[in-house]
N, C-alpha and C positions, 0 to 999 in steps of 0.2 A: 506453632505458637512459640515464640522465643521467651526465654526466662527473663526476669528483670535484670537490669544492668549489672547488679552485684554478682550475678552468677557467671558472667562472662570473663572470669579470670582463671588462670591455670598456672600451676607451678612449673617452671621450666628448668628442672635440674638436668645437668649433663647434656645440654643441647649441643648438637654437632651441626656445623655449617653444611647445608644441602649441597652447595656447589662443589666444595672440596671433596665430599664423599663421592659424588658422581664423577668428578674428574679422576679420582684414584681408580674407580671401578672401570673406567673406559680406557685406561692406558693400555697400549698395545704390548705384546710380549717383547722381551729384550732381544737384542741382536744375538746373544748367545743361544737363545731358544731356536732362532731361525737357522743357525748354521749347523744344526745337528743332522741334517739329511741332505742328500744330493738334490732332490727335487726343489727344496727351498732355495738352495744356492742357484740353481738354474733359473728359477722364477725371478730371483732378485737381480740376476745379471741382465735380464732383459727388461723387466718391468719395475724394478726398484723394490723396496722393502715390502714384504707381504703384510696385508692388513690383519689386525687381530681377528681371530675367529669369534663369531658371536656365541655367547653362552647358550647352553641348551635351553629350550623353551620351558622346561619344568624346573629350572634353577632360577631363583630370584634373589638378588643381592639387596640386603636391607640393613639398616642400623636400628638397634633396639636400645632404648633408654631404661634406666632404673634410677630413681632419686638417690643422689649421693654417691653414684658410681660412674665410672667411665662407660661410655656406650660401647656395645659390642657390634662389630661388623661381621655379619654371618651370611651364609648362603642357605636359603630355604629350599629344600627339596620338596616340591609340591606332591611327590609320590609318597612321602612319609606321612604318617598320622600327625595331626596337629599336636596331640598330647605329647608325643616324643620330642617334637621341636621345642615345646615349652619346657620340657624336662631338661633338654640340653642347655637352654638359656639359663634356667635356674642353677644348673650345675656350674655354669660360667661365673656366677656370682656367689656360689656356695650357699644357695637357698634351698632349704628342705621343704618337703610337702608341695611338689610341683602341681598336684591336682587342685591346689587352692589358688592357682594363678592362671592368667589368660593374657593374650596379646590384644592390644588396642591400637588404633591409629593415634599418633601424637598430635596431628593437626586436624583441622576441620571439625566435623561432628564427634570425633574421637569414638567411633563405633567399635564394638568388640568384633574380633575376627573369629569366624566360625568355619566349619568344614565346607559350608555352602558358599561363603563369601571370600574364602582365601584365594580363589582364582583371580580376584580383582587386584591383588597386590602387584605393584609395578616395581621395576628396578629403581633403586634410589629412595624408596619410601622410608620414612622415619616411623618406627613403631615404638610402643611402650609396653613394658611388662606391668601388669596391674593385677589386683586381686580378682578372682573369678566373679562372673555375674551373680551366681548363687550366694557366694560369700558377701559380696557387696550389698545385695538386696537384704540379706539377713542382718548385717550390721546396721544399715540405714533404718530398717524397720525397728530395731531395738532402740536406736538413738531417737527416732521420732516419738516413741512411746515413753521416753525418759522424762523425768520431772524437771530437769534443768532447761530453762527457756532458751539460753544461749546455745546449748548443745542441740536442742530441737530445731532451732532456726538454721544452724549450720547444716544439719542433716537434711532439712527441707530444701535448702539451696542446692546441695549436691544432688538430691533426688530430682529436682526440676531439670537439672542438666542431664542426668543419666536416663531419664524417662524417655528421651527421644530414641534410645537404642532399643531395637526390638528384642534382642537377646536378654538384656537386663529386664525389660518390661515384662516378658513372659515369666521370668523367675520371681519378680516382685509380686505380680498378680497371683501366681500360684501360692504365695505365702499369705494370701488374704490382705495384701497391701492396699488394694483399692478400697476394701471395706473399712480399713483403718482411716484412710484419708477422708472417706465419706462421713465417718463418725466425727472426725475433727471439724468438718464443715457444719454438720448438723448441730453440734454442741453450741455453736455460736460464741465460743470463747476465744477464737482466734481473730485477730484484727491486723490491719496494716500489712507490713512486709511478710509476716509469717503466713497470713491468709493468702496473700498474692502468690507465694511460692507453692502453697498447698493446691490452689486452683490450677496453677500452671502444670504441676506434676500430674494432677488428675486428668486434665485435658490431653496431655501428651500420652498418657497411658491408654486412655480410651480411644485415641485416634489410631492405634495399631489394629483395632478391630478384633482383639483377642476375646473380649467379652461383649455381650449385647448391652445396648443402652437401655433396654427394657427392664434391666435389673435395678435401675435407679429408683430410689424410694421417693414417695411423695414429699416427705419432710425435707429431703435434700433439694427437691425442685422448689419448694416454698422458700427455703433459705436463699438459694441462688436468685430466685425472682425478687426476693426482698432487697438484695443488693442493687438490682436494676431499678427498682421502684423508689429507693431512698433518694431524697433530694440531694443529699450531700454524702458522697462516698468516694473513697480513694480511686484515682484514675485507673491504676493497674488492676484493682479488684473489679471495677466496673467493666473494663475491657475483657477480662477473662470470663466474667459472668455472662456477658453478652455472647461470647464465643461458645461457651458451654451450652447455653440455651439454643443457639442456632443449630449446633450438632444434634441436640436432643430432637428438635423439630424435624430435621432432615432425615434422621436415622430411625425414627420410630413414630408410627401413627398414633399409638396410645399416648406417648409423651407429648405429641403435638397438641392433643386435646387438653392435657393437663397444663402445659405451658400457656396455651391460649386462654385458659381460665385465670391464670395468675398474672399475666402481663397485660397491662393496659396500653392501647395504641397511643393514647395521649402522652404517656410517659416516654415511650420510645421516640415519638416525634419531638419531645422536649430535648432529648439527647442530641438531636440534629442541630440545635441552636447554640451548641457550645463551640469553642474555638479549636478544640482538639479534633483534627481530621480523622485520627484513628478511631476515636469514640464514635464519630459520625459514621464511619465506614461500617463498624460492627453493628451499629443501630440499624442502618439501612439493610445490612445483610440479614439481620433477624426479621425485619419487616418483610423482606423478600421471601425468606423461608416460610413465614406464616402465610403469606400470600400464595406461595406455590403449593403448600399442603392443604390449603382450604378446599373443602369439597366444591365441585363445580357449581352446584346449585346455590352456594353461598358466596361465590367470588364477587358477584356484583354488589352484594351487601358489604363485603369487605372493602371494595373499591369506593363505595359511597361513604363509608366511615372515614377512609383516608382523605376523601375529598372534603368532608365536613371539617376535618382537622387541619385543612389547608396544607397538606403534605407537599403538594406541588410548589406552592409559593415559598414555603420554608426551604425546600431544596434549591430553588432558583436563587433566593436571596442570600442564604447562608453557606451554600456549597458552590454552585456554579458561578455565581457572581461574588463569591467571598473574596477575602483578602489573600488567600493562598491558592496556588494552582492545584487543579484536580489531579491526584496521583492515580497510578495505574489501577490499584485495587478499588479505589473509589469509583473510577470510570467504569470498571467492570460491574460493580453493584448498581450503578445508575443504568447501565445497559440492561441488566437483568430486570430492573424495575420497569424500564421502557418496554421490554418484550412482554412481560407479564401483563402490563396495562393494555397493550395492543391485542394480546390474546383474548381479552374480554370480548373482542369483536368476532371471535371465531364462531360463536353460536349463530349470529345473524348471517355470517358469511356462508355457513353451511345449511342455512334454512331456505328451502325452496318456497316460492310464492304459490299459494293455493288459489287458482283462478276462480274458485267458487266462494272465496272468503270476501265478503262485501267490505269489511274494514280495510283490507289490503287494497281492494279495487278503488276504494275512496281516495287513497293516496294518489293513485294515477289520475283520478278525476281532478284532484287538487292541483296537480302539476299542470294539467290542461287549463284549468280555470285561471291560475295565476299568469300563465303565459298569454292567454288570449282573452282574458277578462270575460269569460262566457257565463255570466250570472244568469242572463235571460236565455235559457235554452229554448230552441224552437219547438213548436208543437208538432206532434206526429212522431211516432217511433221510427219509421223508416228514414225520415228526414234527419232526425237527431243522430241516428247511426251513421248516416253518410257524412254529416259534418264532423262527428267524432273521429271517424276513420281518417278524414282529411287532416284534422288537427293532429292526430297521433302520428301521421306520416310526416307532418312538419316538425313534430317533436323528435323525429329521428328514430322511432322504434322500428325494429326489424319486422314485427308483426303488427301493423297498424290496426288490423281488425280486432285483435285480442292482445293488446300489449302486455298483459299479465304473463303471457308465455315467454316473454323475453327474460323473465326473472326466475325461470325454473331450473337454470343451470347453476351448479355450485362447484367451486366459488364463482362469482361473488354473492349469488343468492340475493337475499333481502337487503344485504348491506349496501348494494348499489342503489336501491330505491331509497334507503335512509339518507345516503349522501345527496341524492338528487333533491329530496324534500328539504334537507337542511339548506342547500344552495338556494332553492326557490323561496324559502321563507326568510332566511337571515340575510341573504344577499340577493334580494328580489330584483333590483335593477340590473345586476350582472346577469342573472338568469334570463330575464326578459330580453336583454340586449343580445345574448348569445343565440337564443331561439329565433328571434325576429330577424337578426342579421343573416342567419343561414336560410331563413325562409324566403328572403328577397333575392338570393343568389340563383344562378342557373341550377337546374336539377343536378347536373353532373358535378358541380363545384360546391354544393352545400355540404356542410359538416354535420352528420347525423348526431344530434345531441344525445339521444337515448342510447344508441349503440356505443358512442364514445364514452359516456359516463359509466356504462357497464364494464367495458373493456379497461377503462382507466382504473376503476375500483379493483378489478382483478390484478392489474399490474402493480398497484400500490400494495396490495396484500402480499404479492410475491416479493417485492423489493424489501418490505419491512418484515417479512417472514412471519406473518400473522398465523398463529396456531402452532408454531414450532417452539420447542423448548430452547432456552438460552444456551449458547455455546460456551463451554468452559474456556476461560482465558480470553474471551472476546471482550473488548471495551469500546465497542462502536456505538456509543450513545450520542444522541443529537440534542444539543441544548434547547433548540427551538421548540421541541415537543413539551418542554416544561414551562413554556411561556403563556399557554392558553388552556383553559379548562376543556375546550372542545378542539384539541390540537388535531385530531384525526380528520374531523370534518373540515376544519380550516385548511388543512394541508390539501385535501381533495379540491376545495374551491380554488386554491391557487393553481393547482395542476390542470384543472379543466379549462381555466382561462389560457394557460400555456398551450394546451392542445389546440384550442380554437385559433390562437395566434400562429402556431406552427403550421396548421392546415392552410391558412391564408398565405403564409410565406412560401410554402411549397407548391401553391396553386394546385392543390390535390383534387383528385376526383374520387369517386367511390372505389375505383380499382386500386387506388393508392392507400387505402385505409391502413393496411398492415405496415406499409412503409412509414407512414406518419407515426404510428404507434411505436415503431422501433426508434425513430428519432426522438420522440417525446421521452421514451424510457432512458435514452442516453442523456438527454438534457437533465432529467430529474436526478439520475445517479451521479452525474458530474457535479450538480449543485449540492447534493447531499454530502459528497466527498469533501466539499469546502467547509462543512460544519457551520452553516450560518447561525448566528446566535439568536435570531428571531425569525418569525414568519415574514416580516417585512423585508428583512435582509435576504430571505429566500427569494422573494419576488425580484429583488435587484439582481441577484445572481442569475435567475432564469431569464431576465430581460437581456442580460449580456450574452447568454448562450442561445442566440438566434440560430435559425437553420443554416444561414451562411457561415456563422462561426463554428457550428458543428462540422460542416464540411471542411472548413479550414483546419480545424483541430484533427479531424480524421486524416487529412492529407499530410499534415505536419507529423503526426505520430507514425504514419505509414512510412514517411521518408525520414524518420528520425535516425540519429546516428546508430542506434542499436540495430535498426533494420539494415542499414548499409553495411554493417559488419557481418551479416549473415552470408555464408558462402554463395547461395544463389544470386544475391544482390551484387556481391563483389564480382562474380563472374559476368553478370549482365553489364555492369559498368565497364569492365575490361573489354567486352565485345563492342560496346557502343562508342567508347572514347575515340578509337581510330576513325570511325565514321564521322564523328563530330569535328575532329581536327581536320580531316580532309575537307569537310564542308566549309570550315573557317578559312582554310587555305584557298579554296576556290573563290570565296567571296573577296579575299584580299587581292587575288590576281585579277578578278573582274573589275575591281575598283581601280587598279593600276591601268587596265585597258581603257577605262573611261578617262583617266588622266586627272591632273590637279594643277592648279595655278600657284606659282610661288613668287614671292616678292624678291626683287634684286636688292642687294645691300651694297652701298657705296659710301665713300668718305664724304662726298659733297653732293648730296642729292637735291637738285632743284625741283624735281618732280619724281614721283614714284614710277618705277618701271617693273614690268612683270615678265615672267617667262613660264612656259608651259611644258609639261612632260607627261608622256603617256606610253604605255606598253603596247606593242603590236598584238593583234588578236591571236597570233600563233605563239606568243610569249618568247620570241627570239630576239627582238630589237627594242631598245628604248629610244623613242623619238622625242626631241625637245627643240625649243626655239623661243626667241624673244617675242613679246607682245607689247603693244602700246597701251593697252588698257585691259581691265579684267574681262575675260571672255564671258559671253552669254551663251550657254549651251556647249555642245561638243566642238572641239577644235579638230579640223581634219588633218590628216597626216601631211598633206601638201604644204601646209603653212609651217610645219616644223622641219626646218632644214637640216638640223643636226641629228645624229643618231649614234648609239653605242650598242654593239652586239652584246647580248647577254653573256655569250661565251667568253668575252674579253674582260668581264668584271672579275676582279681578284678579291675584293673585300668590300664590306660596308662598315663605315666608322660612324660613331655617334658621339654627341656631346663635345667635350674639350679635346678629344682625339682628332676631330675634324681639322683639315688644313686651314679652312677659312676662320676657324675659331682661334687657331694659333697665330694667324697673321694679324688679326684685328685686335689689338690690345684693348681698345675701348669696349669691345664686346665681351671681354673676359669678365667684366664686372656685371654683365647683364645675364642674370640667372635664367630669365625666361627664354632668352634666345638660345642659351646653352642647352636647355631642355628640349628645344625643338630642332636642333641642328643635326644633320647627318650628311655623309658624303659617300660617293661611290668611287672607288679606286679601280682603274682599268688600264689595260696595256695601251701604249707603253708608259708608264709613270705619269699618268694623267689622273685628274680628279674632277668629278662633277659634284658641286656643293649645293646643299639644300638647307633652307630654313622653313619648316612647315608652318602654315598659318595658324594651326592649333594642335592640341595634343592628339585629337582624334586622327587628323591627317598624318601626323608623325607616326602613330602606331600602325596605321594602314600601310604606309610606305615601307617602314622598316620590316613589318611582317611580310609584305609582298616581296621585297627584295630577298629576305631570308628564304622564302619559299622558292624563288627562282634559283637560289644557290644550293638548295637541298638541305638547308639548315632548319632547326626547330624554331617555331614561332614563340618568342619569349616576352612579348609586350604585355602591359597591364590589361590592355583591351582584349587580348587573346584569352587571358586567364578569366576575365569577367564573362566574355562570350561563352567560354567553355563551361563555366559553372551554370550559366543561365540555360544554355541549350541542353546540357546534361540533365539538369533538374527537370526541364520540360519533357525531354524524351523519356526519362525514367517514370515520370508521372503518367505519361500517356501509355507507356507499356504496362504499368501496374494498375491502370484504371480498371474499375469494375465494368464488365461488359453487361450493362443492363439492357433487357429487352432485345438481346441479340442471340439468335439461335446458333449455337456452335455445332457444325455437322460432326457426326461421329467418324465419318470417313473423309480423308483429304480430297480436295477437288481434283478432277482429272488433269493430267499433264496435257497442255495444248499441243496440237500437231506442229511438226517442224515447218518452218517457212519454206516457200518454194525457191527462194534465192537468198544467198548470204552477202549480197553486194550492198552492204551498209556504207553510207558516207556521212561525213559531218561537214556542214556548210559553214565555213569561217567568215563568209561575207556578211 
């Protein structure tokens, strides 16, 4: 609990710049110090100046301030008693009575330094010499009990600041300081700022746990509760009063009962409708504390009272949808309220169904009646049992003869049956559609509604941690649960429809039940992580998270950048990449063996002429020749009269470096032709010039020619193919091996062949 703003000032006498102090203390020894011994000279001659030796670990260099005096730079020997260090500091300023002084931190909380905490002092720390905790506590207690209002106010301001220090708090409490503050509150004579500082100091002192909250008097509780119940009270007083009451409730069962008698829920809810979010936060915190400490047999009653006072709607309209963003502490309190509300389901979740309880069995009969409209039951016990068993099987119960046995496992116990009945009555059309839709499918593809609802309820209880206490520091609340009075049941109804939809998308059978539930769990958790503001928005999120989308997300996450940075994945990529590059190289050479048609360029073309070029199957000769028209199919080598041995090729040029691009001035302005041009230089000083019909053929030929010359393939097409093939190969190698039995022992090595006369047919 922080003190009011007026407390946060501090006199800054004799402050020393931190950086200059640390710079002085970290300076290395002088050159004169280093030349005093032969080893130092030897060291410096080879490696340069020796670095400064670190100070001993039990020596700490600090600066100590005292108002009106220059700071002292001293070395604290952690082996010496703290009292002797304080005495040396006092002697430096000629102060007598060192036992009346102590050291405190100059920055931050300004805590006193004790024998237990002195080990936390670091080099470069700024400390301050101050009066001892005992002396400070005695002086403040005397000033608080003085008759001057101004002196009392200043004393309470300083007390509110010092009370956060455990050393001071112990001394002040030992002097009956807490009783003095309690009497000031009980008197009812303090108001405004003075009362705010009194309550701040009281709360800070109690938070140290030195004394028990059970010592608080009833009159004190009534006075604090009066501040909360007053319609008009100072904000700082209200804030501290709510915090004190919360601590009382959480730390003492007897005080919980007294506070519960004094505080009205209606008044606490009224504090949620103010614009101050801190007041709202403390009010919800007190409601949560009362809710948490309420005996289990009365929690439903407490929940009903909060529902009658429209707590959910007020939180939704004034906090979640308010004008200000929800801060972290408010989010935590909303999370706590959410958990406590869901924990009301624990009793039903852990209650087994009694197969002999007719009232409970009637609920199952009602589920059957709504689904199949069986008002007119057939006559005859045996015939009725046979029809009932058939209907219960269509409803998807594991035990169609006695479906009550399906609800004997906890969790989810009777909670699953409650959810099913809510769906059947409130969303009757949805319920009937799900049941009849699955009844009309093949037996192996029907989604068992009863089993699905039970397992889904168990899953939702696990996801929302029903029955578990709130986690300290967690603020994972979901706004959509504050938008409906029956949020849990509506959430179930949305999720059971999702399960049925996912079952169809996966074309699942009974053997795939667990796999479907795994996917549904992932869909729900991903949707909840998006924090949809309403249940309708939850439906939208879940619709977008179809089974195919889940598979895509899984694959994407598995192949994410983080995964690729792991050593095993990097090693796998390095192993695969040469294979992929070799595959691309072979594809390029195969395309050159098929050949391509190129257009001839001339200054005066009356009609277009073509020429064809292809690589021999043994990759040793380029064959080319003129054609009268575009060829249809493969051009035989016999029609290509000219040839160039690959061994004669000296270089491959591209773009404006090509001879035919330099000769044709008009073509220099044609950017498209420049991007498609390449030339082969071969012995003796000859060139074969190309203009590819498109970018694809250009990349194929430049890559193929580079491969023939033993150079790297550097085209855009190669980079694209490499990325695509690497991605596909990585996905295949990292793919889950579903329904594949992996043998424990490797397969046997096959026998050696009878002959090694292997040949390759180039024809």
